[in-house]
C-alpha positions in Angstrom: -208.5 -184.2 -81.1 -205.0 -183.1 -80.0 -204.7 -179.4 -79.5 -201.6 -177.2 -80.0 -202.4 -173.5 -79.7 -205.1 -172.8 -82.3 -204.3 -175.8 -84.4 -205.6 -179.2 -83.8 -205.4 -182.7 -85.2 -208.5 -184.9 -85.5 -207.6 -188.6 -85.1 -209.4 -191.9 -85.1 -207.7 -194.0 -82.4 -208.1 -197.5 -81.3 -209.2 -197.8 -77.6 -207.1 -200.2 -75.6 -208.3 -200.4 -72.1 -205.1 -202.0 -71.0 -202.9 -199.2 -72.3 -201.8 -196.4 -70.0 -200.6 -194.0 -72.7 -201.9 -192.8 -76.1 -199.6 -193.7 -79.0 -199.6 -191.3 -82.0 -197.3 -191.5 -85.0 -194.4 -189.1 -84.7 -195.1 -187.3 -88.0 -198.6 -186.4 -86.9 -197.3 -184.8 -83.7 -194.6 -183.0 -85.6 -197.2 -181.4 -87.9 -198.5 -179.7 -84.8 -195.0 -178.7 -83.7 -195.4 -180.9 -80.6 -192.1 -181.4 -78.9 -191.2 -184.4 -76.6 -190.4 -183.6 -73.0 -189.0 -186.9 -71.8 -188.3 -190.5 -72.7 -189.8 -193.7 -71.3 -189.0 -197.3 -71.6 -191.7 -199.9 -72.7 -191.7 -203.6 -72.9 -193.1 -205.0 -76.2 -195.3 -208.0 -76.5 -192.3 -210.1 -77.5 -190.3 -208.9 -74.4 -188.0 -206.4 -76.1 -187.4 -203.1 -74.2 -187.8 -200.0 -76.4 -187.5 -196.3 -75.5 -189.8 -193.7 -76.9 -190.2 -190.0 -76.4 -193.4 -188.7 -74.7 -195.2 -185.4 -74.0 -198.3 -184.3 -72.2 -200.9 -182.7 -74.5 -204.5 -181.4 -74.2 -207.1 -183.6 -75.9 -210.8 -183.6 -76.6 -212.9 -186.8 -76.7 -216.7 -187.0 -76.8 -216.8 -183.2 -76.0 -214.7 -183.7 -72.8 -211.3 -182.0 -72.5 -208.4 -183.4 -70.6 -204.7 -183.9 -70.8 -202.9 -187.2 -71.5 -199.4 -188.6 -72.0 -198.8 -189.2 -75.6 -196.0 -191.5 -76.9 -194.2 -190.5 -80.2 -194.9 -193.8 -82.0 -192.3 -194.8 -84.7 -193.2 -196.5 -88.0 -192.2 -199.9 -86.6 -194.6 -199.6 -83.6 -197.9 -201.5 -84.1 
């Protein structure tokens, strides 16, 4: 779950142990009024450099709460 004030968003996400960040579709984050705080560059599997907005958000997984960096994933992101 991603929390924003009293609202939350329950998501089923794929676990990728090689991924440093959590990627969530932009429209889902915008529904919670989550605003990006910075941009980061990423190298895609085909070697292309892309830039995406990111934010730190509180999450809950398996009854444990933490914060994580979330990337605003665009529709073309796998």
